[in-house]
N, C-alpha and C positions, 0 to 999 in steps of 0.2 A: 153379218151372217148372210144377208141377201146376196152380197157379192160372192161369197163362197158357194152358195147354192147355184148362182148363175154361172160361175166359172166351171163348177163341177158338171153341170148339165151340158154346157157347151163342149166339154171334153169327150162326152160319150160317143158322138159320131166319129171321133178320131180313133176309136178302138178298131175301126175298119181300115185305117190307114197306117197303123202302128204295128210293125213286125214283132214287137214284144207282147202283143195281145193275141190271144187264141183266135179271135174272130177277125183277124187281119184278112183283107179281101183275097190275097193270094192263097192263104190257107183254106179259105172257104171254097175257092175255085178248084184247088187240088183235091178237096174232099168230094166235090161233084165229079171230077175226073175219075177218082178211085171208085166211086159208086156206080159208074157206068158199066164195068164188067160184071158187077154184082147184079145189076138190073138185067143184063143180057143173059146171065146164067139162070135167073129166076123166071124169065118171061120169054115166051115164044113169039108173041105178037108185039113187036117193038115199035113204038111211035114216040115222037117228041112229047106229045101230051101225056102219054103213058109214063115216060121217064119223069116228067114234072110231077105227076101225081105220086109216083114212087118216092120221089125226094120229099114231097111236102104233103103227106096225108093230113087231112083236117083232124083226124082222131088223135094225132100227135101234136101238131103245131098249135091247135086251138083248144087243147085239153086244159082243164083248170090248173093242173100242175105246171104246164108250160107257161101259162099266163102268170103264175106266181114267179117263175124264173125271170121273166121279162121285168116284172116289178122289182124283184130283188136286185137285179143288175143296176137299176137306177137308184133305189133306196140305199143299197150298200155303198154305192159310189159317194153319196152325200154323207153317210155316216163316217166313211173313211176320211173324207176331207175335213170333217169337223173334229174328229177324235184322234186319228192315228198320228197325224203330223207331230204333235208335241211329245208323244209317249213311246213311239216305236223305237227300237234299237237302231243305232247307226253303225255303219261299216267302219269308219275311220278309227275309233278308239280300239275296236277289236283287232284290226290289222296291226296297229302300232304295238298293242300289248303282246300279240303273238310273235311279231318280229323281234321284239325286245326279249321275250322269253326264250326264243330259239338262240338268240345271240348269247344269252346268259348260260344256257345249257351247253351249247356246242362251240361258243366263242365266235368272234368276228371272223368272217371269211370274205375273200375276194369274190365278186360276182363270177359265176361260171362263164367260161369263155366259149359261148355258143353263138352260132349265127342267129341273126334277129328272127328269122322265120322259125328256127327251132325253139327259141324262147316263147314266141307267140303260140306255137303249136302246143307246147307243154302246158303253158298257162291256160289256154282255152280248154284243153282236155281236163286239166286239174279242176277248173271251175265247174265244168259239166259233171264230172264224177262226184264231186262233193255235193253239188246241188241235187243230183239224182238220189244219192244215198240219203241225204238228210230229208228229202221229200218222203222217201220210203219210211225212215225212222219216225217222223212225225205222224205220217199216215197210220203206221202200225200202232203208235201210242193212242191216236184218236179212236182206234177200234178196240184196243185192249184195256184201256183205262176207263172204267165205267163213267166217271163224271165228265170226262172229255168226250166220250161217245155220245152223250146227250146233246152236245153241240154239233158234232159231226153228223148226227142222225138227220139233221136238217137236209143235208146234201142227199142222203139216201132215202129221204121221204118222197123224192120225185117219183111219180107214177109213170111218167114218160120221159124220154131223153131227147134233148135237142142240144145243139152247140152252146146254147145259153145256160144249160144246166151247170156249166163250169162256174157260173156266178151264183149258183144256189148254195150259199154258205152263210153260216151265222157269223156276225162280226167278231165273236171271240175266236173262232177258228181262223178267220181272215187275219186277225191280229197276230196269232201264233205263226202263221205262214209269213207274214211281213217281217217278224222278228227273225224267223229262220233264214230268210233271204239276206238280211243284214249280217247274220252270223256266217253264212256261206261266203259272201263276198269278203268279209273280214278275214276269214281263214285263208281263202285263196290268195288274197292280196298280201297278207302277212307272210305266208310261205314264199310267194313269188318275190316279194321285196327282199327277203332274207337270201334267196338263192341268186336273184338276177338284178338286184337293186332297182333302179327306176326304169329298167328296160322293158318291164312287163306291159303287154297289151293283148288284145283279144282279136282272133279272127272273127269277123262278124259279117252278116249279110243283112243289109238295110238296118243296121244297128242292133241286130239280135245275134247272140252266140250262134256260130255256124251249126253246132250240134242241135241246139234248140230249134233253129230254123228248119233243119232237116226233119226233126221229130214232128214239127207242126205240119210240114208239107206232106209227110207220109201218113196222112189220115188222122191226125190228132182230133179233128172235129167230128170224126165218125165214132170216136170213143163214146161220146154222148149223142147217140142217134139210134134209130131203129134199123140201121143198115149193118148187117152182119158181115164183117170183113176179117178173115183170118189170114195170118201169115204162113200157116203150115207148122207142123210140129217142130221142125228143126229151128226155124227162125224164132218161134215163140218160146224157145228155151233161152233166148238171148234178149229179145225185144218183146215188150208187151204190145199185143195187137189190139185194134179197136174191139174185136170180138171178146178178147180176154177181159177188157175193162167193163164191157157190158155184163159179163159173168160176175164181175165184182159187184154190180148193182142188182144181181138176181135176188129174188125173195125166197129162194130155196135155201134152207139152213145149211145144206151141204156146201154152198158157195160162199157163206159168210166168212169174212176175214181172209179172203183169197185174192190173189193178183193185186197186191197193194202197191206194186211198183208203178213208177211213172213212165219212164222210157225203157229202162233196163229190167229184164226179168231175173237177172242173176241174184238179186237180193231175195226175191221170193223163193228161188231155188235153195238158197242157203237156209232159209227159215221154214221150208216145207209148206209154203203157202201158195205155190204155183199150180194153176190149173190151165191146161191147154184147151183150145176151142174144140178139138176133136173128141175130147172126153165128155162133152156136155151136149145135151139135146136142146130142145126148145126151152126158153126161159121167159119169165115175166119179171117185171121191174118193181122193186119196192123194198121194204124192210122186214117183211115176214108176214105172219098170219095175223098181226095186230095192226091197229091204226095209230099212227104217231100223234094224231090230233093236230097236225099242221094244216088245218083247213082254212086258215086265214093268215095274213101277214103278221097280225098281232100275236097269234099263237106261235108262229115260226120264231119270232124274236123273243117272246116271253117264256114259253114253256120250257126251253132248254135250261134256263136259270133255275126254275122250280124243280125240274127233274134232277138236275145236277146237284142241287142242294140236298135232295132226298138221298141221292147216291152217296154223297160225302158223309151224311149223317149215318147211313147204314154201314158204310165202311168203318167209320169211327167206332160204332157200337160193336162191330165184330172184333175190331182191334182191342177194345177194352175187355171184351169177354175172353179173349185169348190170354191177356195179361193177368186179369183177375177173374177167375171162374166164379160162377154164380154162388153167392154166399149160402143160399139155402141148401145147395148141393153139398157144399163143404160141411155144413152143419149136420146134415143128414148122414153123411159118411162117417161121422164120429160116433163112437159108442157112448151111450149115456153113462155118466159117472154114477156109482152106487154109494 
């Protein structure tokens, strides 16, 4: 166990050098570059020190909520190393099962005669679309299903936003996203193998899907920040901007369950949950007019289980009442026999 802890802790600094991690140094640098015009637009007296203070206000980066995020980044890494390995879904059996199912339904076919670059482009785009859609669907479920919301509420209990807020999640939610990734990869590989056999591969930049790389370069780290960056109405109908995701974290009930998409806004447009930055004024961050009680790491990890159990119990009770109405009501409705 000590070896697992040691290995996990030693991997944390690599988050800054891994293009598959949100806090990869190039993504952080691009966020700084995108914040520069926002600073210029907001400030007349522009200095290097002023820009530094604009990027790193103490009220945000040293807030209690932010300190919890830093701790959760470390603790969740250890929990994932200890628990997720043996139980998370894996991609290979899903891919094989789907490929076999397609062959059973439509018969065996020869691989499509396309140039290698065309196969790579199609597969890369397919992987990105399935990934983005399933992120939206799981995120939608986390908001709409009461007992799942209790776990996702951990993320929304942040009072300030920094790039490390991406790691503010309950292990149950992290596990669901890990399973989702295995399903996504399995579906994409299964379809790709059926259509193109073993010719499938992915366009990548430094090991990351090229579309994911571009998403992260164009302000992904500003999504969890105090820096308001909008893409404008037209682009925000297609892509979720950093400002739109900040609206998603708003404590205003009008903004609850909106902008659930990750990269693409089209899923929110389909479900009527899209809000553009131009439609919203000043916002504050949180879960609403009440306190989640996530004032310690222990509460963050334990309270969702208790609240989720209450939610399930309440849902079960409502379900029973629908199936079998209250006996006393049925009795009172009957006329007494004479």
